[in-house]
C-alpha beads as a LAMMPS data file, in Angstrom:
LAMMPS data file: protein, C-alpha beads

328 atoms
327 bonds

1 atom types
1 bond types

-500.0 500.0 xlo xhi
-500.0 500.0 ylo yhi
-500.0 500.0 zlo zhi

Masses

1 110.0

Atoms # bond

1 1 1 0.000 0.000 0.000
2 1 1 1.169 3.500 -0.835
3 1 1 -0.126 5.913 1.813
4 1 1 0.074 9.694 1.472
5 1 1 -0.084 12.190 4.316
6 1 1 0.623 15.898 4.264
7 1 1 1.381 18.253 7.133
8 1 1 3.554 21.030 8.492
9 1 1 5.596 20.847 11.688
10 1 1 2.635 21.827 13.864
11 1 1 0.674 18.771 12.738
12 1 1 3.621 16.366 12.421
13 1 1 2.878 14.672 15.758
14 1 1 -0.807 14.336 14.851
15 1 1 0.181 12.694 11.564
16 1 1 2.616 10.469 13.450
17 1 1 -0.119 9.244 15.796
18 1 1 -2.375 8.474 12.821
19 1 1 0.468 6.582 11.132
20 1 1 1.043 4.560 14.314
21 1 1 -2.634 3.564 14.452
22 1 1 -2.563 2.533 10.788
23 1 1 0.491 0.321 11.235
24 1 1 -0.821 -1.209 14.460
25 1 1 -4.098 -2.254 12.832
26 1 1 -2.620 -3.423 9.527
27 1 1 0.222 -5.677 10.648
28 1 1 -0.797 -8.413 8.205
29 1 1 -0.446 -6.171 5.153
30 1 1 2.698 -7.211 3.309
31 1 1 4.006 -3.827 2.174
32 1 1 3.199 -0.325 3.377
33 1 1 5.079 2.737 2.183
34 1 1 4.327 6.210 3.507
35 1 1 4.813 9.377 1.485
36 1 1 4.628 12.476 3.664
37 1 1 4.344 15.754 1.777
38 1 1 5.911 18.062 4.312
39 1 1 6.105 21.788 4.762
40 1 1 8.870 22.515 7.232
41 1 1 8.827 19.423 9.454
42 1 1 11.879 19.732 11.690
43 1 1 14.570 17.073 12.032
44 1 1 13.366 16.000 15.480
45 1 1 9.880 15.137 14.269
46 1 1 11.211 13.500 11.103
47 1 1 13.461 11.288 13.209
48 1 1 10.571 10.313 15.478
49 1 1 8.395 9.406 12.503
50 1 1 11.206 7.411 10.867
51 1 1 11.908 5.474 14.071
52 1 1 8.204 4.798 14.502
53 1 1 7.889 3.453 10.958
54 1 1 11.073 1.394 11.361
55 1 1 9.566 -0.241 14.444
56 1 1 6.926 -1.827 12.188
57 1 1 9.406 -2.561 9.367
58 1 1 7.728 -0.141 6.982
59 1 1 9.125 2.590 4.729
60 1 1 8.672 6.352 4.714
61 1 1 9.682 9.085 2.290
62 1 1 9.431 12.808 2.988
63 1 1 8.506 14.883 -0.055
64 1 1 9.100 18.637 0.273
65 1 1 6.024 20.648 -0.632
66 1 1 6.435 21.814 -4.227
67 1 1 6.032 25.427 -5.288
68 1 1 2.311 25.526 -6.020
69 1 1 1.984 29.254 -6.716
70 1 1 2.155 28.921 -10.536
71 1 1 -0.611 26.294 -10.387
72 1 1 -2.779 28.173 -7.892
73 1 1 -2.403 31.636 -9.391
74 1 1 -1.899 34.925 -7.583
75 1 1 -5.518 35.355 -6.450
76 1 1 -5.729 32.260 -4.276
77 1 1 -7.463 32.954 -0.949
78 1 1 -6.123 30.627 1.738
79 1 1 -7.998 32.031 4.763
80 1 1 -7.164 29.511 7.548
81 1 1 -5.913 26.861 5.113
82 1 1 -2.225 26.240 4.520
83 1 1 -0.990 26.132 0.936
84 1 1 0.198 22.552 1.364
85 1 1 -3.386 21.216 1.414
86 1 1 -3.495 21.836 -2.333
87 1 1 -0.781 19.209 -2.804
88 1 1 -3.697 16.752 -2.871
89 1 1 -4.915 18.118 -6.198
90 1 1 -1.512 18.495 -7.873
91 1 1 -0.311 14.923 -7.558
92 1 1 1.592 14.878 -10.845
93 1 1 3.765 17.654 -9.478
94 1 1 4.109 16.087 -6.015
95 1 1 5.011 12.606 -7.308
96 1 1 7.093 13.599 -10.321
97 1 1 10.135 11.909 -8.729
98 1 1 8.112 8.724 -8.101
99 1 1 6.830 7.663 -11.544
100 1 1 6.349 4.044 -10.434
101 1 1 3.701 4.998 -7.865
102 1 1 0.480 4.340 -9.778
103 1 1 -2.020 3.937 -6.910
104 1 1 -2.269 6.012 -3.773
105 1 1 -4.381 6.171 -0.634
106 1 1 -4.468 9.666 0.800
107 1 1 -5.345 9.987 4.512
108 1 1 -5.699 13.234 6.468
109 1 1 -3.452 13.499 9.489
110 1 1 -6.399 14.275 11.810
111 1 1 -7.473 10.636 11.736
112 1 1 -7.098 7.309 13.477
113 1 1 -7.009 4.060 11.520
114 1 1 -8.789 1.565 13.758
115 1 1 -9.113 -1.435 11.469
116 1 1 -7.785 -3.215 8.416
117 1 1 -7.938 -1.062 5.274
118 1 1 -6.618 -3.566 2.749
119 1 1 -10.100 -4.050 1.276
120 1 1 -10.300 -0.303 0.651
121 1 1 -6.857 -0.353 -0.942
122 1 1 -7.871 -3.210 -3.247
123 1 1 -11.096 -1.530 -4.394
124 1 1 -11.564 -2.050 -8.130
125 1 1 -11.960 1.408 -9.591
126 1 1 -12.755 0.376 -13.156
127 1 1 -13.011 3.552 -15.234
128 1 1 -13.100 5.816 -12.162
129 1 1 -10.106 7.953 -11.209
130 1 1 -10.695 7.711 -7.477
131 1 1 -12.962 6.740 -4.610
132 1 1 -14.059 8.325 -1.357
133 1 1 -16.860 8.659 1.160
134 1 1 -19.794 10.923 0.334
135 1 1 -20.602 13.817 2.620
136 1 1 -23.865 15.686 3.149
137 1 1 -23.536 19.104 1.514
138 1 1 -26.117 21.767 0.717
139 1 1 -27.046 22.738 -2.826
140 1 1 -25.557 26.250 -2.730
141 1 1 -22.176 24.822 -1.737
142 1 1 -22.418 22.479 -4.729
143 1 1 -23.494 25.293 -7.032
144 1 1 -20.400 27.282 -6.045
145 1 1 -18.182 24.575 -7.565
146 1 1 -20.345 23.745 -10.566
147 1 1 -22.183 20.696 -9.223
148 1 1 -25.876 19.959 -9.598
149 1 1 -28.186 19.329 -6.634
150 1 1 -28.144 15.547 -6.994
151 1 1 -24.406 15.205 -7.664
152 1 1 -22.374 13.409 -5.029
153 1 1 -20.064 15.485 -2.851
154 1 1 -17.056 13.736 -1.293
155 1 1 -15.091 14.407 1.862
156 1 1 -11.441 14.670 0.828
157 1 1 -9.999 13.322 4.086
158 1 1 -9.649 9.761 2.789
159 1 1 -9.175 9.229 -0.922
160 1 1 -8.127 6.275 -3.043
161 1 1 -6.519 7.482 -6.268
162 1 1 -5.575 5.804 -9.526
163 1 1 -2.460 7.888 -10.052
164 1 1 -1.837 6.407 -13.497
165 1 1 -5.220 7.709 -14.684
166 1 1 -4.589 10.983 -12.876
167 1 1 -1.470 11.480 -14.962
168 1 1 -3.117 10.248 -18.160
169 1 1 -5.995 12.733 -17.866
170 1 1 -3.722 15.568 -16.678
171 1 1 -5.778 16.333 -13.592
172 1 1 -3.143 18.785 -12.312
173 1 1 -3.790 20.990 -15.331
174 1 1 -7.570 20.753 -14.919
175 1 1 -7.262 21.550 -11.213
176 1 1 -5.159 24.625 -11.956
177 1 1 -7.694 25.877 -14.508
178 1 1 -10.500 25.291 -11.994
179 1 1 -8.767 27.255 -9.215
180 1 1 -7.987 30.197 -11.475
181 1 1 -11.465 30.236 -13.034
182 1 1 -12.904 30.587 -9.523
183 1 1 -10.539 33.500 -8.848
184 1 1 -9.001 31.596 -5.960
185 1 1 -12.251 31.685 -3.942
186 1 1 -12.723 28.120 -2.734
187 1 1 -14.658 27.498 0.451
188 1 1 -13.134 24.102 1.228
189 1 1 -9.803 24.598 -0.531
190 1 1 -8.559 21.382 -2.174
191 1 1 -11.807 19.544 -1.362
192 1 1 -13.705 22.070 -3.465
193 1 1 -11.279 21.429 -6.318
194 1 1 -11.486 17.632 -6.063
195 1 1 -15.260 17.729 -6.201
196 1 1 -15.484 20.412 -8.848
197 1 1 -13.048 18.676 -11.185
198 1 1 -13.653 14.991 -10.442
199 1 1 -17.098 14.441 -8.897
200 1 1 -18.452 12.456 -11.859
201 1 1 -15.242 10.397 -12.014
202 1 1 -15.324 9.259 -8.388
203 1 1 -16.983 6.234 -6.838
204 1 1 -18.466 6.001 -3.377
205 1 1 -17.140 3.619 -0.712
206 1 1 -18.485 2.491 2.661
207 1 1 -18.690 5.339 5.226
208 1 1 -16.775 3.219 7.744
209 1 1 -13.632 4.284 5.868
210 1 1 -14.129 7.947 6.781
211 1 1 -16.180 8.350 9.948
212 1 1 -16.333 12.130 10.265
213 1 1 -17.657 14.193 13.137
214 1 1 -20.901 14.648 11.179
215 1 1 -21.371 10.877 11.300
216 1 1 -20.598 10.765 15.012
217 1 1 -22.770 13.632 16.218
218 1 1 -25.790 13.674 13.862
219 1 1 -28.382 11.029 13.107
220 1 1 -30.132 10.947 9.720
221 1 1 -32.923 13.375 10.636
222 1 1 -30.561 15.837 12.311
223 1 1 -28.070 15.788 9.449
224 1 1 -30.778 16.525 6.881
225 1 1 -31.812 19.533 8.952
226 1 1 -28.233 20.687 9.468
227 1 1 -26.792 20.303 5.975
228 1 1 -30.007 20.678 3.884
229 1 1 -28.539 17.985 1.682
230 1 1 -29.945 15.551 -0.857
231 1 1 -27.454 12.923 0.275
232 1 1 -27.246 11.667 3.856
233 1 1 -26.447 8.256 5.232
234 1 1 -29.339 6.347 6.764
235 1 1 -29.401 5.589 10.467
236 1 1 -28.646 1.950 9.600
237 1 1 -25.567 2.925 7.562
238 1 1 -24.442 5.281 10.311
239 1 1 -24.851 2.602 12.984
240 1 1 -22.842 0.110 10.910
241 1 1 -20.021 2.627 10.377
242 1 1 -19.856 3.528 14.067
243 1 1 -19.820 -0.127 15.126
244 1 1 -16.898 -0.976 12.817
245 1 1 -15.002 2.249 12.069
246 1 1 -11.931 1.599 9.965
247 1 1 -10.881 5.265 9.798
248 1 1 -12.136 7.887 12.255
249 1 1 -11.759 11.431 10.951
250 1 1 -11.748 14.137 13.625
251 1 1 -13.213 16.887 11.461
252 1 1 -13.763 20.250 13.121
253 1 1 -17.228 21.034 14.453
254 1 1 -18.853 23.718 16.584
255 1 1 -20.070 20.925 18.887
256 1 1 -16.707 19.821 20.247
257 1 1 -12.955 20.199 20.249
258 1 1 -10.657 17.650 18.687
259 1 1 -8.805 15.115 20.866
260 1 1 -5.441 16.923 20.883
261 1 1 -7.184 20.043 22.251
262 1 1 -8.404 20.529 25.815
263 1 1 -12.077 19.939 26.622
264 1 1 -12.805 17.258 24.012
265 1 1 -15.634 14.765 24.517
266 1 1 -15.417 12.923 21.193
267 1 1 -16.434 9.257 21.710
268 1 1 -13.186 8.056 20.111
269 1 1 -10.954 10.329 22.184
270 1 1 -9.872 7.381 24.342
271 1 1 -8.528 5.667 21.225
272 1 1 -6.568 8.774 20.282
273 1 1 -5.236 9.078 23.840
274 1 1 -4.099 5.455 23.704
275 1 1 -2.116 5.863 20.489
276 1 1 -0.648 9.127 21.732
277 1 1 0.526 7.289 24.865
278 1 1 2.230 4.680 22.668
279 1 1 3.901 7.288 20.450
280 1 1 7.126 9.331 20.695
281 1 1 4.895 12.334 21.546
282 1 1 3.338 10.753 24.649
283 1 1 4.535 13.581 26.915
284 1 1 3.248 16.392 24.718
285 1 1 0.593 18.465 26.462
286 1 1 -2.842 19.008 24.966
287 1 1 -3.258 22.218 23.004
288 1 1 -5.190 25.097 24.518
289 1 1 -8.618 25.935 23.132
290 1 1 -7.689 28.895 20.906
291 1 1 -11.153 29.746 19.644
292 1 1 -11.932 33.442 19.913
293 1 1 -14.057 34.712 22.789
294 1 1 -16.776 35.570 20.281
295 1 1 -16.881 31.991 18.963
296 1 1 -16.942 30.516 22.465
297 1 1 -19.854 32.741 23.495
298 1 1 -21.742 31.879 20.300
299 1 1 -21.189 28.165 20.917
300 1 1 -22.282 28.406 24.554
301 1 1 -25.479 30.188 23.541
302 1 1 -26.156 27.671 20.763
303 1 1 -25.625 24.711 23.080
304 1 1 -28.314 26.013 25.451
305 1 1 -30.942 25.965 22.708
306 1 1 -33.152 22.899 22.091
307 1 1 -31.140 20.523 19.908
308 1 1 -33.319 20.511 16.777
309 1 1 -33.779 24.287 16.945
310 1 1 -30.016 24.738 17.315
311 1 1 -29.426 22.470 14.322
312 1 1 -32.031 24.370 12.272
313 1 1 -30.422 27.755 12.975
314 1 1 -26.795 26.703 12.462
315 1 1 -27.840 24.660 9.433
316 1 1 -29.524 27.682 7.840
317 1 1 -26.333 29.703 8.248
318 1 1 -24.187 26.878 6.845
319 1 1 -26.458 26.016 3.917
320 1 1 -27.708 29.421 2.788
321 1 1 -25.494 32.214 4.148
322 1 1 -21.963 30.819 4.221
323 1 1 -21.714 29.744 0.544
324 1 1 -22.986 33.016 -0.974
325 1 1 -19.548 34.648 -1.091
326 1 1 -18.190 31.716 -3.121
327 1 1 -20.824 31.721 -5.873
328 1 1 -19.368 33.424 -8.936

Bonds

1 1 1 2
2 1 2 3
3 1 3 4
4 1 4 5
5 1 5 6
6 1 6 7
7 1 7 8
8 1 8 9
9 1 9 10
10 1 10 11
11 1 11 12
12 1 12 13
13 1 13 14
14 1 14 15
15 1 15 16
16 1 16 17
17 1 17 18
18 1 18 19
19 1 19 20
20 1 20 21
21 1 21 22
22 1 22 23
23 1 23 24
24 1 24 25
25 1 25 26
26 1 26 27
27 1 27 28
28 1 28 29
29 1 29 30
30 1 30 31
31 1 31 32
32 1 32 33
33 1 33 34
34 1 34 35
35 1 35 36
36 1 36 37
37 1 37 38
38 1 38 39
39 1 39 40
40 1 40 41
41 1 41 42
42 1 42 43
43 1 43 44
44 1 44 45
45 1 45 46
46 1 46 47
47 1 47 48
48 1 48 49
49 1 49 50
50 1 50 51
51 1 51 52
52 1 52 53
53 1 53 54
54 1 54 55
55 1 55 56
56 1 56 57
57 1 57 58
58 1 58 59
59 1 59 60
60 1 60 61
61 1 61 62
62 1 62 63
63 1 63 64
64 1 64 65
65 1 65 66
66 1 66 67
67 1 67 68
68 1 68 69
69 1 69 70
70 1 70 71
71 1 71 72
72 1 72 73
73 1 73 74
74 1 74 75
75 1 75 76
76 1 76 77
77 1 77 78
78 1 78 79
79 1 79 80
80 1 80 81
81 1 81 82
82 1 82 83
83 1 83 84
84 1 84 85
85 1 85 86
86 1 86 87
87 1 87 88
88 1 88 89
89 1 89 90
90 1 90 91
91 1 91 92
92 1 92 93
93 1 93 94
94 1 94 95
95 1 95 96
96 1 96 97
97 1 97 98
98 1 98 99
99 1 99 100
100 1 100 101
101 1 101 102
102 1 102 103
103 1 103 104
104 1 104 105
105 1 105 106
106 1 106 107
107 1 107 108
108 1 108 109
109 1 109 110
110 1 110 111
111 1 111 112
112 1 112 113
113 1 113 114
114 1 114 115
115 1 115 116
116 1 116 117
117 1 117 118
118 1 118 119
119 1 119 120
120 1 120 121
121 1 121 122
122 1 122 123
123 1 123 124
124 1 124 125
125 1 125 126
126 1 126 127
127 1 127 128
128 1 128 129
129 1 129 130
130 1 130 131
131 1 131 132
132 1 132 133
133 1 133 134
134 1 134 135
135 1 135 136
136 1 136 137
137 1 137 138
138 1 138 139
139 1 139 140
140 1 140 141
141 1 141 142
142 1 142 143
143 1 143 144
144 1 144 145
145 1 145 146
146 1 146 147
147 1 147 148
148 1 148 149
149 1 149 150
150 1 150 151
151 1 151 152
152 1 152 153
153 1 153 154
154 1 154 155
155 1 155 156
156 1 156 157
157 1 157 158
158 1 158 159
159 1 159 160
160 1 160 161
161 1 161 162
162 1 162 163
163 1 163 164
164 1 164 165
165 1 165 166
166 1 166 167
167 1 167 168
168 1 168 169
169 1 169 170
170 1 170 171
171 1 171 172
172 1 172 173
173 1 173 174
174 1 174 175
175 1 175 176
176 1 176 177
177 1 177 178
178 1 178 179
179 1 179 180
180 1 180 181
181 1 181 182
182 1 182 183
183 1 183 184
184 1 184 185
185 1 185 186
186 1 186 187
187 1 187 188
188 1 188 189
189 1 189 190
190 1 190 191
191 1 191 192
192 1 192 193
193 1 193 194
194 1 194 195
195 1 195 196
196 1 196 197
197 1 197 198
198 1 198 199
199 1 199 200
200 1 200 201
201 1 201 202
202 1 202 203
203 1 203 204
204 1 204 205
205 1 205 206
206 1 206 207
207 1 207 208
208 1 208 209
209 1 209 210
210 1 210 211
211 1 211 212
212 1 212 213
213 1 213 214
214 1 214 215
215 1 215 216
216 1 216 217
217 1 217 218
218 1 218 219
219 1 219 220
220 1 220 221
221 1 221 222
222 1 222 223
223 1 223 224
224 1 224 225
225 1 225 226
226 1 226 227
227 1 227 228
228 1 228 229
229 1 229 230
230 1 230 231
231 1 231 232
232 1 232 233
233 1 233 234
234 1 234 235
235 1 235 236
236 1 236 237
237 1 237 238
238 1 238 239
239 1 239 240
240 1 240 241
241 1 241 242
242 1 242 243
243 1 243 244
244 1 244 245
245 1 245 246
246 1 246 247
247 1 247 248
248 1 248 249
249 1 249 250
250 1 250 251
251 1 251 252
252 1 252 253
253 1 253 254
254 1 254 255
255 1 255 256
256 1 256 257
257 1 257 258
258 1 258 259
259 1 259 260
260 1 260 261
261 1 261 262
262 1 262 263
263 1 263 264
264 1 264 265
265 1 265 266
266 1 266 267
267 1 267 268
268 1 268 269
269 1 269 270
270 1 270 271
271 1 271 272
272 1 272 273
273 1 273 274
274 1 274 275
275 1 275 276
276 1 276 277
277 1 277 278
278 1 278 279
279 1 279 280
280 1 280 281
281 1 281 282
282 1 282 283
283 1 283 284
284 1 284 285
285 1 285 286
286 1 286 287
287 1 287 288
288 1 288 289
289 1 289 290
290 1 290 291
291 1 291 292
292 1 292 293
293 1 293 294
294 1 294 295
295 1 295 296
296 1 296 297
297 1 297 298
298 1 298 299
299 1 299 300
300 1 300 301
301 1 301 302
302 1 302 303
303 1 303 304
304 1 304 305
305 1 305 306
306 1 306 307
307 1 307 308
308 1 308 309
309 1 309 310
310 1 310 311
311 1 311 312
312 1 312 313
313 1 313 314
314 1 314 315
315 1 315 316
316 1 316 317
317 1 317 318
318 1 318 319
319 1 319 320
320 1 320 321
321 1 321 322
322 1 322 323
323 1 323 324
324 1 324 325
325 1 325 326
326 1 326 327
327 1 327 328
């Protein structure tokens, strides 16, 4: 298996903990090679990651983040994103020194791999370029990237990619054109690009391979109210994913902090704490909650409202107000 991560030095330990969980739960897989697209990871963290990977007799390569400015254009608006996230949509450029890598599984660093993922790796893609897990997304968000109401929208945190097809169809070039045609205004950065360029060329896989915070905190009825989306997983599909999660994805949410931040109540936090305790970063303190005072007050007020009313209000803002600035 060829596994891709990307991170800067701030997230290197989080990526390392995810990598540890993957190796621990996939010991029977014959070959695993990690490719970490890094933006300034220091020597100390690189050494820790290398020693961790060596412990499981696996391989790791660090790929310096390429210069993406010519591909992104001068008008790119990063907001809170780091430029390196766009490495996911310029894979020809990233892997130009690795022409023999023809299949790739990308995994976000804010994840835990809690089960065997060989079946995901061996997914037959047929004519598709990639595969991922669908996410509930409102119609205005889709419109902003050229999708129709009933088109699938995919979470980019876990993605299986046929890199040979990616090169053949010159997806880097198409991604660059897409970014520039949207004047650099992309609400979800690389995820917006992946969906805008490739949505019809992607296949859907079982949600257990990308159990996001939406899956954890919202049942079917609540998620429909929150995201105003055509696509949501049924309560049965959600229950199955939560009972056998292969990859848990700690996506940000107004409902909770993530497990490396103080005051987190995520139901899989104990799993994250365990792998942290087994990692070279076991003594690292939890991060402080750095949300602004305004955001904390807004969250506290929202959490005091009846649940369905709270979901209706926050969902209206997410589905109808937030995407307006991104519609060209």
